[in-house]
N, C-alpha and C positions, 0 to 999 in steps of 0.2 A: 618305452610304449610299444607294441610288439610290432610286425609287419599286418596282419589284418589289421589289427587298430587303425594303423595311417592309413591303410585303405579305405576303413570305413570314414574316416574324417576325412580324406580325401572326395571321397564320395558323398560326402555332405554338402561340402563345400561345394561341389560341382553343382549339386541339386541347389543349392541354393542361388547360385549365379545363373542357372538355366530359368530358374523360378523367377530374380530379378528383373532377367529381359524378358522373361513372358509378359511380366505384367505390362510390362511398358510396352511391349507391342501390342497386349491387351488393350490396352487404353487406346492406342491408335486406331485398332481395328473397330472397338465401338464407338469411336466419335466417328468414325465411317459410317457405320452401321445407322444411328441415329443422321446423319445427314440424311442416306441412303432411305430410310424411313419415314422423313418429313417429307420428302421428295412423293414420295407415291403414297401417302397418308388420305390424300384425297380418291385418287382411285381405289384403293380399299376401301373407303365406306361405300361408294358407287357397287362395288363388288360384295360387300356384307350388305349392302341394303337390297340387292338384288337378289341374294342366294334366302335372306330372310323374306322377303316378297314369295315368291318360288315354297318355301318350305308353308308357309300360312297359306297359299292357296291350294298346294298340295293336298296339306291338310280337309280345307273347306271340300276339295272333291271327293276324299274320301269318308268326311262326315256326310254328305248327301249320298252316297253309294249304301253307308251304313243306316242310314235312318230309312231309305226306302226299302231295304234289305229285310230291316226290323218289323218294318209295317208287314212285309209280306211273311214274315217267320213268325208271327202273331196272327194272323187272319188265318194261315194252313194250322195252326195249332188250335184255333176255336173250332174251324169247322172239324177237326179229327175229333178232338175231344170233347166239343161241347162245354168247356169249363171255361164260365162268365170271365175267370182274371185273363183272360189271354183279350179277349175283347176289351178290358179296362184297360190294357197295358200298351194294344192299338191304339185307343184312344188317346189315352197319356201323349204317345210321343208325337200324333199328331195333331195336339190342341195344345199342349203345354212345353214339353221338350222341343219340337218341332225344330229338329237338327238341320232338315234338308234348307228351312228358309234360313237360318241362319246362315248356313257354308253358303247361302247364294248373295247374301248379304257382306260377307268375308269376301268374297271375290270379286264382289262388284267396286269395293273400294279401292282394287288394284289395276283391272283388266275392264273397268264396265265400257259393253260395247264393242270389246274385241273378241276375236273367235272361241278364245279356251271360254269366256263368260256368256257368249253367246250360246255354245255346244253342253254346256252347266244349265242354261236355262231349259234349252229342250227339254233336257233328262228332268230337270225338275217338272215340265209341263206334263213330260209323257206320266211320270210317276203320279201327279195328282188326278191326271185322265184315268188311270189305272183303279184309282181309291173308287170311280164309280161300282168297277165290277167287285170290289173287295165287300164295300156294303151291300150291292145286291146280295154277296155270300152269304155274309154274316146276316142277314134278317133271315136270308133260305133258316139259316141253323137257329136263330132264336125262334122260327116258329117250329121249326122240329122237334125243339127243346121246351114246345109248350112253355115257354115264357113269359109271364105277364109284359103287356104293352108298355105298362106304366114305366117299366124297368129299363126300356130301349134309350139309348141313346137320341137326340133329335133327329142325326141323321139318318139313322136306319130306319125313324117312323114315316121320313119323307119318301123312302123308293118302295115304287109301285111294282109287285108281281107281275109280271105276264100270266095271261089268264090259264096257260099251262101248267107253267109253275104254280100257281096259287092253287090248284086242283090236286096236287101233288100229294102224297100220305106223307106223314114224319118220315120214314126210312128213306124213302126216294128222294124227299125233302134235302136229308144230310146227307146224299150222297150228290143229288146237285150243287149241293154249296160247296163239296169238296173237288167237283170237276172245275166249277167254276175258277177256283185259284190255282189249278193245275196242269189246266189243258195247254191245248199247243197255242193259243191266242195268248195267253195269258203268258206263257213264257215266252211267245215271240216280244210279246212289252217289256218282260225284264230285260232279254236280253238287247230291246234299245237302248234302254236306262244304262246298261253297262257300256254300252257303245260309245255315248254319248258323255259320259264320265272318262272312259277311253279316249275318244278325241281333245276333250278338257284338258286334260294330261297329256297329249301329245304339242297344242298349242301352249302351253305353259312351260312345258322345255325348249322350244323355239322360242316364244319369248322370252325367257331368261338365257338362254346360248347369245341371243342379240345383245342382250344388257350388258352379260358380261365382257363380252370379245375387245370392245377396247382396253378394259380394265387388265385383263390377262395378258394382253402382248404389252402392255407397260409392267407390268407385273414378272413379266418372263426376262426383261432385261433387268429388272432390279436384282432379281434372284440369281440372275449370271455376276453382277458385281457383288452378290453377298456370297455367292460360292466362294467366288475369287479370293476374299477375304479371309472365309472361313479355312481355307486351303491352306492358306499358309499363317492361320493361328493354330493348324491341327499339327502341321508338320514341325513347329517349335516345341508345342504342349507334349508331342509325343511319346518321347524318350521317358518324362518326366511321370509321365499318365501310366503308362507302361509299368513302372517299379512299383508307384504306390500301389496300381490294381495289383498286380500279381504278389505282393509281399504284404499288403496291410488290408486292404478293402475288400479282395475276393474272399481271403479268408476270413473277415468278422460277418460279409453278408451268408457266408456259410454255416457261421457258429450261429446267427441269428435265426438263419432258416432250423439248424438241429433241435435248437430249444423251441421254437414254436412245435415242431414235431414229437419233441421227447425222447430223441435220438443221441448215440455219442456224436464228436465231435471228430473230423476228420483231420490227422495231425500235415496240417499245410502252413505253406506262410514262413513268415521269419520266425528265427530260434525261439526267439519270447514266448511266440502266439503258438509255436508247437510243445513248447512246456507249459504253457498253461492248457492246451486240449489234452494232454497227457496226464497233467493232474486232475482236470474237470472228470475226466473219461472213467479215471480209478476211481473218483468219490461217486459218480454217478451211477457205475454198476454196483459198487457195495449198497448203495441208498435202493437202489432199484428193488431189489429182491426182499429186503428189509422191508420197506412201505407196502409191498405187493401183497406180503404173509400178514401184516398187521391191518391193513384195509379191510384182507378176505374175514379174518378173525374178527373183526369189529361190526361186518353187516350180516356175517351168515350164522345159524345156529350151527354147531358142533356137531351134533347127532343127524343133524338130517341133511343139514347144506342149503338148507331153504334161507331163503331170506330171514332175519332175525325181527324182533318187536320193533327196536329201536328204526330198522330199515322199511320195515311196514311203517311206523307213524309217520315217520318222511314223505314215503310215496303218496300215503293218503292224503297228507297236508297239501299236498303239489293238486291231486287230483281233483279235490275241496274246493281248492281255491282257482281251478280251471274254468275253462268250457266245455270239454271232451267229456261224453256221456262215459258212464262205466259203470260196473256191478261190484257192491262189496259182498261178499261172500264169506259167510263166518262156517267153518265146520268143527264138528266134535265127535270124538272117536266114543261109540256108546259102549256103555260098563266098560271101559278101560280101567278099573279101580279093581273092577274082581278077575280080568284077566292079568295085571299085575300081580294081586294077590295069591292068584291060582298058579299062576305059571311061571312067576320069577319077572323079574325086571328087568334082564336081560331079553325075556322074550317080547317084552312090552317093548324095549326100545326095537326089537328086531321089526315089531307092527307098524311103528310110530317109522320107521324108515320106509318099509312097502307105500302107508299113506303118502310120505312124501313121493315117490316114485310116483304112483299108481296118478297123482293130482299133477304133476310134472307133466306126465305123459296123456293126463285128458287134456291139459289147458293148452293153450300157445303160449309160445315162446316170447311173446312180447308182452301176456300178462304175467302179474307178481303174484308168485305162490309162496309164503309166508308161514313158519310157525311162531304163533306167539303167547303161546302156554304149553302148560305141560303135554296136554292131548288136543292142544288146541290149535285147529291151521286157520288163515286165512287169505282168500283169495281176490286181490283186485282186477278184476277182469275190464280189460279198457277199451272203447269204443264200442259200448253196447247198453242197448237200449231194454225196456221192458217187453216191447213186442217180440223181441227174440229169447223169452226166459224158458222157452221150449230145449235150447241146445242146453243151459243148464240143467235142467234137467235129464239130460240125454245122456251130460257127462257124468253126473252123480250117481248115475246109475247103473253105468258101468263101473265104476268105481267100484260101487256098492258089489255087483256082480261079480267083481275080481277078486274081493276083499274075503268074501262068503266063500267062495269056492276052497280056499286050503289046501291049496295041490303043492305047496309047498313046507309043509309039515306046521304051519303057523294056526293056530285056531282063529276059526273065523270070525270076523266082527262085521261091525256095519258104522257107516257115519249119519249122524243126524246134521241137517246145513239148513242154515238161514241166509234169506238173500233178500237185499234192499239195492232198487236200481236209483242213481242220481235223477232222474226222470219220473220218479214215484209220485203217486197222488197222495196228497197230506203228510207230509214229510214230519218227522218229528226233531227231535233236538240235534241228531246226529246221524248219520247214516248209517255209521257202525253198532249205535242204540236202536235203530231200527231194525238191522238186519239178525241181532243179537235178538230180539222179541220175537221178529220170525222163527228162529232157531228153537229158543222157549217153544213156542207152541208145539214144532216138530216133536221134540222131546215127552212133552207131555202129552201127545196122542202117538204114541205108538213106538216112536225113535222112527229108524231107518229109513230116510224121507228127506224130502226138499220143500221148503216151503218159502214162503212171499212175501213178504211186507205189504199188506192191503189197508194201512192209514188205521 
């Protein structure tokens, strides 16, 4: 056995011996830890309970603030837009959701009668009082919108307008309604609510600190004992941990990260791991280039370098099964057979490449431009709804103008285009067939244009 192997064997024995002693010391220290933990369990329960109460009560204070802010937001939206949905959301919060009331009940469970609870009660009272102004404002807005009285909530029916406000015309009632929920008086009340919530939070913090004081003192002493025990254990285990970490753990962690990121391994660690890394890197680099070429050829059309029919069908299936709106665009080169017969297939190929380039330029990088047949192309335009069909018309018009110019010594051609949207009315069997129907209509009525499926 060589000197290096002998040293390695001694190192192994030494590690085993240290490991054995470490296990013994670990057992003793662990028993000490268990004893200290049992002694502090009661105080830990007090500390945990106090913390949980604080979290619950903090959430309650925020919930009341959020509920009050939500009511203000909805009444302001209603008086600004006149849309009844905001008024309905307001009363849904006030009558059904009741975040403010629930928040007060939660806080009462732990802090009934204390300063924190009384402060939140003041905030609730102020918010309730503020609702009278909000009812009044919504009554003005309802009259400004000439809404039938039988559509009003009971709270608005009970509001009595002042003679001056009742005499206002529609426009001024609308303005008056907005002023009531945005003037200094209203905002001062909102500020008072926030101040009461802040006062509640200050009370919660003080109450929690008092509850945690005794437990924290005991835990400080307990942690000191634990730290001493941990220090003893750490000194004994440090040497073996450094060796294992440096030669085995750290390299393996790096290798795992490299696998996730898809990069080569660093040549580090023990000799065996270095040999493994070198072998892996060689195989990885050889396979990477091959896979990249194979994947590109499998997904793209050789002539135009656009996505091919197979890729198109995969993408279309994803969007048909998803919830995102999209447009299905089918493009056909007009009289392409005549161009092939007249100018030759080489010119025809150049025209197809030109069409592909123009389509890629016209549409966004997030859209999928594909060649699905000889002179047939398709675009899956993502995040597109039927109300934006003019954008597609503009893009196709630009492409047709560029194709008709003939400034590159190629004969001018045109495109016929059919479009169907995922949000179309009266859809047929599939969005592709609906777009194809729109394309057929364009080709039948003059070509060189863009048609949309209309059911």
